[in-house]
MIPA-830703 format. One record per residue: residue number from 1; x, y, z of N, C-alpha, C in turn. Coordinates in nm, 3 decimals, padded with zeros to 5 digits. Last residue first. Layout:
<node seq="NUM" n_c1="X" n_c2="Y" n_c3="Z" ca_c1="X" ca_c2="Y" ca_c3="Z" c_c1="X" c_c2="Y" c_c3="Z"/>
...
This chain:
<node seq="128" n_c1="-01.654" n_c2="10.380" n_c3="10.656" ca_c1="-01.800" ca_c2="10.370" ca_c3="10.609" c_c1="-01.887" c_c2="10.457" c_c3="10.702"/>
<node seq="127" n_c1="-01.322" n_c2="10.467" n_c3="10.534" ca_c1="-01.414" ca_c2="10.465" ca_c3="10.628" c_c1="-01.577" c_c2="10.463" c_c3="10.592"/>
<node seq="126" n_c1="-01.131" n_c2="10.289" n_c3="10.294" ca_c1="-01.230" ca_c2="10.422" ca_c3="10.329" c_c1="-01.305" c_c2="10.371" c_c3="10.428"/>
<node seq="125" n_c1="-00.826" n_c2="10.170" n_c3="10.341" ca_c1="-00.945" ca_c2="10.160" ca_c3="10.320" c_c1="-01.030" c_c2="10.274" c_c3="10.363"/>
<node seq="124" n_c1="-00.583" n_c2="10.064" n_c3="10.608" ca_c1="-00.591" ca_c2="10.116" ca_c3="10.479" c_c1="-00.767" c_c2="10.104" c_c3="10.441"/>
<node seq="123" n_c1="-00.379" n_c2="10.135" n_c3="10.906" ca_c1="-00.517" ca_c2="10.073" ca_c3="10.825" c_c1="-00.543" c_c2="10.136" c_c3="10.714"/>
<node seq="122" n_c1="-00.212" n_c2="10.278" n_c3="11.057" ca_c1="-00.158" ca_c2="10.194" ca_c3="10.922" c_c1="-00.276" c_c2="10.111" c_c3="10.847"/>
<node seq="121" n_c1="-00.283" n_c2="10.442" n_c3="11.234" ca_c1="-00.260" ca_c2="10.508" ca_c3="11.132" c_c1="-00.202" c_c2="10.401" c_c3="11.000"/>
<node seq="120" n_c1="-00.299" n_c2="10.241" n_c3="11.451" ca_c1="-00.401" ca_c2="10.318" ca_c3="11.420" c_c1="-00.377" c_c2="10.385" c_c3="11.270"/>
<node seq="119" n_c1="-00.050" n_c2="10.141" n_c3="11.552" ca_c1="-00.113" ca_c2="10.060" ca_c3="11.444" c_c1="-00.221" c_c2="10.133" c_c3="11.389"/>
<node seq="118" n_c1="-00.021" n_c2="10.275" n_c3="11.811" ca_c1="00.094" ca_c2="10.278" ca_c3="11.688" c_c1="00.018" c_c2="10.228" c_c3="11.559"/>
<node seq="117" n_c1="-00.228" n_c2="10.218" n_c3="11.965" ca_c1="-00.221" ca_c2="10.350" ca_c3="11.908" c_c1="-00.120" c_c2="10.344" c_c3="11.816"/>
<node seq="116" n_c1="-00.182" n_c2="09.951" n_c3="12.054" ca_c1="-00.306" ca_c2="09.983" ca_c3="11.940" c_c1="-00.276" c_c2="10.124" c_c3="11.891"/>
<node seq="115" n_c1="00.057" n_c2="09.977" n_c3="12.194" ca_c1="00.062" ca_c2="09.910" ca_c3="12.067" c_c1="-00.051" c_c2="09.945" c_c3="11.972"/>
<node seq="114" n_c1="00.058" n_c2="10.285" n_c3="12.364" ca_c1="00.028" ca_c2="10.144" ca_c3="12.364" c_c1="00.046" c_c2="10.093" c_c3="12.221"/>
<node seq="113" n_c1="00.334" n_c2="10.511" n_c3="12.425" ca_c1="00.204" ca_c2="10.477" ca_c3="12.362" c_c1="00.181" c_c2="10.318" c_c3="12.359"/>
<node seq="112" n_c1="00.533" n_c2="10.776" n_c3="12.557" ca_c1="00.504" ca_c2="10.629" ca_c3="12.563" c_c1="00.375" c_c2="10.597" c_c3="12.526"/>
<node seq="111" n_c1="00.717" n_c2="10.984" n_c3="12.377" ca_c1="00.585" ca_c2="10.968" ca_c3="12.465" c_c1="00.565" c_c2="10.829" c_c3="12.469"/>
<node seq="110" n_c1="01.023" n_c2="11.187" n_c3="12.422" ca_c1="00.959" ca_c2="11.060" ca_c3="12.362" c_c1="00.817" c_c2="11.038" c_c3="12.454"/>
<node seq="109" n_c1="01.217" n_c2="11.434" n_c3="12.342" ca_c1="01.110" ca_c2="11.400" ca_c3="12.420" c_c1="01.040" c_c2="11.289" c_c3="12.358"/>
<node seq="108" n_c1="01.558" n_c2="11.499" n_c3="12.315" ca_c1="01.445" ca_c2="11.470" ca_c3="12.252" c_c1="01.340" c_c2="11.433" c_c3="12.378"/>
<node seq="107" n_c1="01.866" n_c2="11.674" n_c3="12.198" ca_c1="01.782" ca_c2="11.610" ca_c3="12.318" c_c1="01.655" c_c2="11.603" c_c3="12.245"/>
<node seq="106" n_c1="02.216" n_c2="11.662" n_c3="12.121" ca_c1="02.083" ca_c2="11.681" ca_c3="12.091" c_c1="01.992" c_c2="11.622" c_c3="12.212"/>
<node seq="105" n_c1="02.529" n_c2="11.749" n_c3="11.917" ca_c1="02.435" ca_c2="11.694" ca_c3="12.061" c_c1="02.301" c_c2="11.721" c_c3="12.039"/>
<node seq="104" n_c1="02.822" n_c2="11.697" n_c3="11.747" ca_c1="02.688" ca_c2="11.715" ca_c3="11.751" c_c1="02.610" c_c2="11.672" c_c3="11.878"/>
<node seq="103" n_c1="03.084" n_c2="11.661" n_c3="11.820" ca_c1="03.038" ca_c2="11.708" ca_c3="11.699" c_c1="02.899" c_c2="11.760" c_c3="11.685"/>
<node seq="102" n_c1="03.334" n_c2="11.635" n_c3="12.060" ca_c1="03.178" ca_c2="11.649" ca_c3="12.044" c_c1="03.146" c_c2="11.721" c_c3="11.906"/>
<node seq="101" n_c1="03.597" n_c2="11.431" n_c3="12.029" ca_c1="03.545" ca_c2="11.554" ca_c3="12.039" c_c1="03.396" c_c2="11.557" c_c3="11.978"/>
<node seq="100" n_c1="03.713" n_c2="11.188" n_c3="12.049" ca_c1="03.612" ca_c2="11.205" ca_c3="12.164" c_c1="03.570" c_c2="11.354" c_c3="12.158"/>
<node seq="99" n_c1="03.852" n_c2="11.070" n_c3="11.834" ca_c1="03.920" ca_c2="11.117" ca_c3="11.946" c_c1="03.854" c_c2="11.193" c_c3="12.064"/>
<node seq="98" n_c1="03.651" n_c2="11.002" n_c3="11.681" ca_c1="03.727" ca_c2="10.892" ca_c3="11.742" c_c1="03.814" c_c2="10.965" c_c3="11.863"/>
<node seq="97" n_c1="03.369" n_c2="11.226" n_c3="11.742" ca_c1="03.468" ca_c2="11.158" ca_c3="11.650" c_c1="03.556" c_c2="11.065" c_c3="11.737"/>
<node seq="96" n_c1="03.031" n_c2="11.210" n_c3="11.867" ca_c1="03.156" ca_c2="11.209" ca_c3="11.867" c_c1="03.257" c_c2="11.150" c_c3="11.779"/>
<node seq="95" n_c1="02.724" n_c2="11.324" n_c3="11.944" ca_c1="02.797" ca_c2="11.245" ca_c3="11.827" c_c1="02.928" c_c2="11.298" c_c3="11.841"/>
<node seq="94" n_c1="02.501" n_c2="11.269" n_c3="12.218" ca_c1="02.599" ca_c2="11.316" ca_c3="12.144" c_c1="02.661" c_c2="11.241" c_c3="12.034"/>
<node seq="93" n_c1="02.179" n_c2="11.304" n_c3="12.383" ca_c1="02.281" ca_c2="11.229" ca_c3="12.317" c_c1="02.386" c_c2="11.321" c_c3="12.254"/>
<node seq="92" n_c1="01.916" n_c2="11.257" n_c3="12.629" ca_c1="02.017" ca_c2="11.347" ca_c3="12.578" c_c1="02.110" c_c2="11.249" c_c3="12.488"/>
<node seq="91" n_c1="01.543" n_c2="11.237" n_c3="12.662" ca_c1="01.683" ca_c2="11.181" ca_c3="12.638" c_c1="01.788" c_c2="11.293" c_c3="12.591"/>
<node seq="90" n_c1="01.252" n_c2="11.195" n_c3="12.861" ca_c1="01.343" ca_c2="11.275" ca_c3="12.812" c_c1="01.500" c_c2="11.220" c_c3="12.800"/>
<node seq="89" n_c1="00.948" n_c2="11.073" n_c3="12.813" ca_c1="01.069" ca_c2="11.019" ca_c3="12.849" c_c1="01.184" c_c2="11.135" c_c3="12.781"/>
<node seq="88" n_c1="00.613" n_c2="11.063" n_c3="12.955" ca_c1="00.719" ca_c2="11.140" ca_c3="12.890" c_c1="00.863" c_c2="11.103" c_c3="12.919"/>
<node seq="87" n_c1="00.418" n_c2="10.968" n_c3="13.117" ca_c1="00.459" ca_c2="10.913" ca_c3="12.979" c_c1="00.563" c_c2="10.954" c_c3="12.891"/>
<node seq="86" n_c1="00.585" n_c2="11.099" n_c3="13.393" ca_c1="00.439" ca_c2="11.026" ca_c3="13.314" c_c1="00.478" c_c2="10.937" c_c3="13.232"/>
<node seq="85" n_c1="00.868" n_c2="11.185" n_c3="13.302" ca_c1="00.764" ca_c2="11.250" ca_c3="13.370" c_c1="00.637" c_c2="11.193" c_c3="13.326"/>
<node seq="84" n_c1="01.210" n_c2="11.073" n_c3="13.345" ca_c1="01.088" ca_c2="11.040" ca_c3="13.298" c_c1="00.974" c_c2="11.104" c_c3="13.386"/>
<node seq="83" n_c1="01.547" n_c2="11.217" n_c3="13.232" ca_c1="01.435" ca_c2="11.187" ca_c3="13.334" c_c1="01.300" c_c2="11.131" c_c3="13.266"/>
<node seq="82" n_c1="01.740" n_c2="11.122" n_c3="13.062" ca_c1="01.779" ca_c2="11.225" ca_c3="13.148" c_c1="01.668" c_c2="11.222" c_c3="13.258"/>
<node seq="81" n_c1="01.893" n_c2="10.829" n_c3="12.924" ca_c1="01.763" ca_c2="10.894" ca_c3="12.982" c_c1="01.799" c_c2="11.002" c_c3="13.065"/>
<node seq="80" n_c1="02.130" n_c2="10.895" n_c3="12.663" ca_c1="02.100" ca_c2="10.833" ca_c3="12.790" c_c1="01.957" c_c2="10.875" c_c3="12.813"/>
<node seq="79" n_c1="02.380" n_c2="10.800" n_c3="12.389" ca_c1="02.248" ca_c2="10.858" ca_c3="12.428" c_c1="02.206" c_c2="10.804" c_c3="12.575"/>
<node seq="78" n_c1="02.644" n_c2="10.840" n_c3="12.159" ca_c1="02.588" ca_c2="10.791" ca_c3="12.295" c_c1="02.475" c_c2="10.863" c_c3="12.319"/>
<node seq="77" n_c1="02.814" n_c2="10.757" n_c3="11.889" ca_c1="02.698" ca_c2="10.814" ca_c3="11.924" c_c1="02.673" c_c2="10.768" c_c3="12.062"/>
<node seq="76" n_c1="03.129" n_c2="10.794" n_c3="11.716" ca_c1="03.061" ca_c2="10.723" ca_c3="11.813" c_c1="02.930" c_c2="10.803" c_c3="11.872"/>
<node seq="75" n_c1="03.210" n_c2="10.717" n_c3="11.373" ca_c1="03.166" ca_c2="10.796" ca_c3="11.473" c_c1="03.119" c_c2="10.728" c_c3="11.593"/>
<node seq="74" n_c1="03.438" n_c2="10.662" n_c3="11.093" ca_c1="03.363" ca_c2="10.613" ca_c3="11.210" c_c1="03.345" c_c2="10.717" c_c3="11.301"/>
<node seq="73" n_c1="03.379" n_c2="10.864" n_c3="10.812" ca_c1="03.460" ca_c2="10.832" ca_c3="10.923" c_c1="03.385" c_c2="10.744" c_c3="11.016"/>
<node seq="72" n_c1="03.230" n_c2="10.999" n_c3="10.601" ca_c1="03.330" ca_c2="10.868" ca_c3="10.563" c_c1="03.412" c_c2="10.832" c_c3="10.667"/>
<node seq="71" n_c1="03.098" n_c2="11.215" n_c3="10.699" ca_c1="03.008" ca_c2="11.084" ca_c3="10.666" c_c1="03.094" c_c2="10.972" c_c3="10.614"/>
<node seq="70" n_c1="03.172" n_c2="11.426" n_c3="10.964" ca_c1="03.220" ca_c2="11.347" ca_c3="10.841" c_c1="03.116" c_c2="11.224" c_c3="10.811"/>
<node seq="69" n_c1="03.022" n_c2="11.719" n_c3="11.064" ca_c1="03.022" ca_c2="11.566" ca_c3="11.081" c_c1="03.068" c_c2="11.500" c_c3="10.970"/>
<node seq="68" n_c1="03.160" n_c2="12.030" n_c3="11.169" ca_c1="03.115" ca_c2="11.938" ca_c3="11.052" c_c1="03.123" c_c2="11.789" c_c3="11.105"/>
<node seq="67" n_c1="03.010" n_c2="12.116" n_c3="11.472" ca_c1="03.125" ca_c2="12.090" ca_c3="11.413" c_c1="03.078" c_c2="12.013" c_c3="11.290"/>
<node seq="66" n_c1="02.787" n_c2="12.101" n_c3="11.603" ca_c1="02.887" ca_c2="12.223" ca_c3="11.668" c_c1="02.985" c_c2="12.218" c_c3="11.559"/>
<node seq="65" n_c1="02.437" n_c2="12.108" n_c3="11.568" ca_c1="02.563" ca_c2="12.063" ca_c3="11.506" c_c1="02.667" c_c2="12.149" c_c3="11.546"/>
<node seq="64" n_c1="02.190" n_c2="11.987" n_c3="11.774" ca_c1="02.268" ca_c2="12.105" ca_c3="11.738" c_c1="02.398" c_c2="12.048" c_c3="11.693"/>
<node seq="63" n_c1="01.854" n_c2="11.883" n_c3="11.740" ca_c1="02.008" ca_c2="11.845" ca_c3="11.724" c_c1="02.079" c_c2="11.978" c_c3="11.693"/>
<node seq="62" n_c1="01.557" n_c2="11.788" n_c3="11.905" ca_c1="01.640" ca_c2="11.909" ca_c3="11.864" c_c1="01.769" c_c2="11.839" c_c3="11.875"/>
<node seq="61" n_c1="01.236" n_c2="11.675" n_c3="11.886" ca_c1="01.382" ca_c2="11.637" ca_c3="11.877" c_c1="01.471" c_c2="11.743" c_c3="11.831"/>
<node seq="60" n_c1="00.945" n_c2="11.556" n_c3="12.053" ca_c1="01.028" ca_c2="11.667" ca_c3="12.010" c_c1="01.178" c_c2="11.621" c_c3="11.989"/>
<node seq="59" n_c1="00.810" n_c2="11.301" n_c3="12.014" ca_c1="00.727" ca_c2="11.436" ca_c3="12.029" c_c1="00.804" c_c2="11.548" c_c3="11.998"/>
<node seq="58" n_c1="00.810" n_c2="10.991" n_c3="11.884" ca_c1="00.900" ca_c2="11.103" ca_c3="11.913" c_c1="00.813" c_c2="11.230" c_c3="11.903"/>
<node seq="57" n_c1="00.663" n_c2="10.732" n_c3="12.086" ca_c1="00.672" ca_c2="10.806" ca_c3="11.943" c_c1="00.746" c_c2="10.918" c_c3="11.976"/>
<node seq="56" n_c1="00.748" n_c2="10.397" n_c3="12.205" ca_c1="00.731" ca_c2="10.538" ca_c3="12.210" c_c1="00.725" c_c2="10.590" c_c3="12.075"/>
<node seq="55" n_c1="00.712" n_c2="10.130" n_c3="12.408" ca_c1="00.698" ca_c2="10.162" ca_c3="12.267" c_c1="00.662" c_c2="10.346" c_c3="12.279"/>
<node seq="54" n_c1="00.937" n_c2="09.977" n_c3="12.632" ca_c1="00.824" ca_c2="10.042" ca_c3="12.602" c_c1="00.821" c_c2="10.104" c_c3="12.463"/>
<node seq="53" n_c1="01.159" n_c2="09.876" n_c3="12.779" ca_c1="01.071" ca_c2="09.782" ca_c3="12.713" c_c1="00.942" c_c2="09.837" c_c3="12.694"/>
<node seq="52" n_c1="01.369" n_c2="10.006" n_c3="12.852" ca_c1="01.241" ca_c2="10.012" ca_c3="12.936" c_c1="01.133" c_c2="09.927" c_c3="12.902"/>
<node seq="51" n_c1="01.538" n_c2="09.983" n_c3="12.641" ca_c1="01.573" ca_c2="09.924" ca_c3="12.770" c_c1="01.461" c_c2="09.927" c_c3="12.874"/>
<node seq="50" n_c1="01.397" n_c2="10.127" n_c3="12.441" ca_c1="01.407" ca_c2="09.976" ca_c3="12.437" c_c1="01.442" c_c2="09.916" c_c3="12.556"/>
<node seq="49" n_c1="01.454" n_c2="10.392" n_c3="12.480" ca_c1="01.342" ca_c2="10.344" ca_c3="12.529" c_c1="01.309" c_c2="10.174" c_c3="12.529"/>
<node seq="48" n_c1="01.703" n_c2="10.419" n_c3="12.352" ca_c1="01.710" ca_c2="10.403" ca_c3="12.488" c_c1="01.585" c_c2="10.354" c_c3="12.554"/>
<node seq="47" n_c1="01.610" n_c2="10.462" n_c3="12.093" ca_c1="01.625" ca_c2="10.329" ca_c3="12.135" c_c1="01.670" c_c2="10.324" c_c3="12.274"/>
<node seq="46" n_c1="01.627" n_c2="10.759" n_c3="12.059" ca_c1="01.480" ca_c2="10.669" ca_c3="12.060" c_c1="01.507" c_c2="10.540" c_c3="12.105"/>
<node seq="45" n_c1="01.881" n_c2="10.794" n_c3="12.060" ca_c1="01.780" ca_c2="10.868" ca_c3="12.174" c_c1="01.673" c_c2="10.771" c_c3="12.176"/>
<node seq="44" n_c1="01.961" n_c2="10.641" n_c3="11.825" ca_c1="02.019" ca_c2="10.646" ca_c3="11.952" c_c1="01.922" c_c2="10.686" c_c3="12.070"/>
<node seq="43" n_c1="01.820" n_c2="10.780" n_c3="11.632" ca_c1="01.807" ca_c2="10.647" ca_c3="11.664" c_c1="01.856" c_c2="10.619" c_c3="11.797"/>
<node seq="42" n_c1="01.938" n_c2="11.049" n_c3="11.638" ca_c1="01.782" ca_c2="11.021" ca_c3="11.669" c_c1="01.762" c_c2="10.885" c_c3="11.692"/>
<node seq="41" n_c1="02.206" n_c2="10.981" n_c3="11.563" ca_c1="02.168" ca_c2="11.042" ca_c3="11.699" c_c1="02.030" c_c2="11.023" c_c3="11.733"/>
<node seq="40" n_c1="02.290" n_c2="10.673" n_c3="11.386" ca_c1="02.220" ca_c2="10.813" ca_c3="11.384" c_c1="02.190" c_c2="10.849" c_c3="11.531"/>
<node seq="39" n_c1="02.573" n_c2="10.504" n_c3="11.487" ca_c1="02.467" ca_c2="10.517" ca_c3="11.437" c_c1="02.416" c_c2="10.659" c_c3="11.438"/>
<node seq="38" n_c1="02.735" n_c2="10.286" n_c3="11.676" ca_c1="02.789" ca_c2="10.375" ca_c3="11.563" c_c1="02.655" c_c2="10.392" c_c3="11.462"/>
<node seq="37" n_c1="02.703" n_c2="10.314" n_c3="12.026" ca_c1="02.716" ca_c2="10.245" ca_c3="11.915" c_c1="02.765" c_c2="10.350" c_c3="11.796"/>
<node seq="36" n_c1="02.536" n_c2="10.291" n_c3="12.350" ca_c1="02.649" ca_c2="10.343" ca_c3="12.257" c_c1="02.638" c_c2="10.244" c_c3="12.134"/>
<node seq="35" n_c1="02.333" n_c2="10.403" n_c3="12.599" ca_c1="02.342" ca_c2="10.331" ca_c3="12.487" c_c1="02.449" c_c2="10.387" c_c3="12.409"/>
<node seq="34" n_c1="02.206" n_c2="10.401" n_c3="12.973" ca_c1="02.309" ca_c2="10.442" ca_c3="12.826" c_c1="02.318" c_c2="10.354" c_c3="12.710"/>
<node seq="33" n_c1="02.108" n_c2="10.255" n_c3="13.145" ca_c1="02.053" ca_c2="10.368" ca_c3="13.096" c_c1="02.114" c_c2="10.447" c_c3="12.986"/>
<node seq="32" n_c1="02.224" n_c2="10.035" n_c3="13.294" ca_c1="02.116" ca_c2="10.019" ca_c3="13.214" c_c1="02.030" c_c2="10.135" c_c3="13.149"/>
<node seq="31" n_c1="02.471" n_c2="10.049" n_c3="13.395" ca_c1="02.363" ca_c2="10.119" ca_c3="13.485" c_c1="02.230" c_c2="10.087" c_c3="13.411"/>
<node seq="30" n_c1="02.621" n_c2="09.941" n_c3="13.207" ca_c1="02.610" ca_c2="09.864" ca_c3="13.342" c_c1="02.489" c_c2="09.942" c_c3="13.437"/>
<node seq="29" n_c1="02.485" n_c2="10.010" n_c3="12.885" ca_c1="02.607" ca_c2="10.009" ca_c3="13.001" c_c1="02.541" c_c2="09.948" c_c3="13.109"/>
<node seq="28" n_c1="02.414" n_c2="09.839" n_c3="12.606" ca_c1="02.362" ca_c2="09.893" ca_c3="12.722" c_c1="02.463" c_c2="09.896" c_c3="12.822"/>
<node seq="27" n_c1="02.416" n_c2="09.879" n_c3="12.257" ca_c1="02.497" ca_c2="09.825" ca_c3="12.368" c_c1="02.446" c_c2="09.916" c_c3="12.493"/>
<node seq="26" n_c1="02.271" n_c2="09.783" n_c3="11.944" ca_c1="02.281" ca_c2="09.883" ca_c3="12.044" c_c1="02.323" c_c2="09.816" c_c3="12.178"/>
<node seq="25" n_c1="02.288" n_c2="09.751" n_c3="11.598" ca_c1="02.303" ca_c2="09.704" ca_c3="11.734" c_c1="02.331" c_c2="09.801" c_c3="11.843"/>
<node seq="24" n_c1="02.076" n_c2="09.799" n_c3="11.312" ca_c1="02.200" ca_c2="09.861" ca_c3="11.405" c_c1="02.155" c_c2="09.768" c_c3="11.528"/>
<node seq="23" n_c1="01.994" n_c2="09.777" n_c3="11.032" ca_c1="01.999" ca_c2="09.631" ca_c3="11.143" c_c1="02.120" c_c2="09.695" c_c3="11.233"/>
<node seq="22" n_c1="01.940" n_c2="09.920" n_c3="10.819" ca_c1="02.056" ca_c2="09.930" ca_c3="10.870" c_c1="02.100" c_c2="09.814" c_c3="10.982"/>
<node seq="21" n_c1="01.719" n_c2="09.783" n_c3="10.562" ca_c1="01.748" ca_c2="09.878" ca_c3="10.676" c_c1="01.892" c_c2="09.844" c_c3="10.703"/>
<node seq="20" n_c1="01.620" n_c2="09.611" n_c3="10.369" ca_c1="01.683" ca_c2="09.707" ca_c3="10.321" c_c1="01.752" c_c2="09.818" c_c3="10.429"/>
<node seq="19" n_c1="01.449" n_c2="09.452" n_c3="10.515" ca_c1="01.560" ca_c2="09.379" ca_c3="10.426" c_c1="01.647" c_c2="09.494" c_c3="10.389"/>
<node seq="18" n_c1="01.334" n_c2="09.495" n_c3="10.808" ca_c1="01.341" ca_c2="09.560" ca_c3="10.703" c_c1="01.468" c_c2="09.511" c_c3="10.622"/>
<node seq="17" n_c1="01.311" n_c2="09.329" n_c3="11.050" ca_c1="01.226" ca_c2="09.302" ca_c3="10.948" c_c1="01.246" c_c2="09.374" c_c3="10.837"/>
<node seq="16" n_c1="01.474" n_c2="09.445" n_c3="11.241" ca_c1="01.526" ca_c2="09.339" ca_c3="11.167" c_c1="01.435" c_c2="09.293" c_c3="11.042"/>
<node seq="15" n_c1="01.527" n_c2="09.795" n_c3="11.275" ca_c1="01.450" ca_c2="09.700" ca_c3="11.265" c_c1="01.500" c_c2="09.555" c_c3="11.211"/>
<node seq="14" n_c1="01.681" n_c2="10.026" n_c3="11.308" ca_c1="01.699" ca_c2="09.923" ca_c3="11.426" c_c1="01.615" c_c2="09.806" c_c3="11.390"/>
<node seq="13" n_c1="01.632" n_c2="10.178" n_c3="11.061" ca_c1="01.764" ca_c2="10.198" ca_c3="11.151" c_c1="01.771" c_c2="10.078" c_c3="11.246"/>
<node seq="12" n_c1="01.393" n_c2="10.130" n_c3="10.969" ca_c1="01.487" ca_c2="10.130" ca_c3="10.893" c_c1="01.630" c_c2="10.124" c_c3="10.961"/>
<node seq="11" n_c1="01.175" n_c2="09.907" n_c3="11.124" ca_c1="01.215" ca_c2="10.041" ca_c3="11.153" c_c1="01.350" c_c2="10.023" c_c3="11.051"/>
<node seq="10" n_c1="01.004" n_c2="09.680" n_c3="11.151" ca_c1="01.038" ca_c2="09.714" ca_c3="11.018" c_c1="01.102" c_c2="09.851" c_c3="11.011"/>
<node seq="9" n_c1="01.026" n_c2="09.433" n_c3="11.376" ca_c1="01.023" ca_c2="09.570" ca_c3="11.382" c_c1="01.079" c_c2="09.610" c_c3="11.219"/>
<node seq="8" n_c1="01.076" n_c2="09.172" n_c3="11.439" ca_c1="00.938" ca_c2="09.181" ca_c3="11.387" c_c1="00.921" c_c2="09.347" c_c3="11.365"/>
<node seq="7" n_c1="01.333" n_c2="09.123" n_c3="11.511" ca_c1="01.308" ca_c2="09.057" ca_c3="11.391" c_c1="01.170" c_c2="09.100" c_c3="11.348"/>
<node seq="6" n_c1="01.530" n_c2="09.389" n_c3="11.626" ca_c1="01.412" ca_c2="09.316" ca_c3="11.665" c_c1="01.347" c_c2="09.255" c_c3="11.526"/>
<node seq="5" n_c1="01.891" n_c2="09.375" n_c3="11.639" ca_c1="01.760" ca_c2="09.400" ca_c3="11.576" c_c1="01.631" c_c2="09.326" c_c3="11.602"/>
<node seq="4" n_c1="01.991" n_c2="09.333" n_c3="11.980" ca_c1="02.022" ca_c2="09.297" ca_c3="11.846" c_c1="01.887" c_c2="09.341" c_c3="11.762"/>
<node seq="3" n_c1="02.168" n_c2="09.485" n_c3="12.236" ca_c1="02.005" ca_c2="09.475" ca_c3="12.185" c_c1="02.048" c_c2="09.465" c_c3="12.036"/>
<node seq="2" n_c1="02.377" n_c2="09.352" n_c3="12.455" ca_c1="02.373" ca_c2="09.405" ca_c3="12.344" c_c1="02.215" c_c2="09.395" c_c3="12.297"/>
<node seq="1" n_c1="02.511" n_c2="09.445" n_c3="12.780" ca_c1="02.400" ca_c2="09.376" ca_c3="12.705" c_c1="02.389" c_c2="09.437" c_c3="12.580"/>
């Protein structure tokens, strides 16, 4: 199943509402927990949450670069959910070259939040 960019999301990587964005498309595997594509590792891990249909914020993100990652070649990025503990979702991801060699790997913790909490910081104007 493909996840096309959300037309109401302004995210630079996966949002359809960002005219200057990358408009990344994600592919879900048959188990429903893995995503593949050609994009950034942090985007891949964060977008695993879209398959759960939840909104999250990144709490922790660690990336380990094992070899130089070329910027002028096609790369494959894959991420999946490792576990869910309450509102915390833990993900793992890898960046590979076309031959399948792992160039970078990472893990992240994402916290599920309600939409009202996401919009809190976007209000403008002084408080009275």
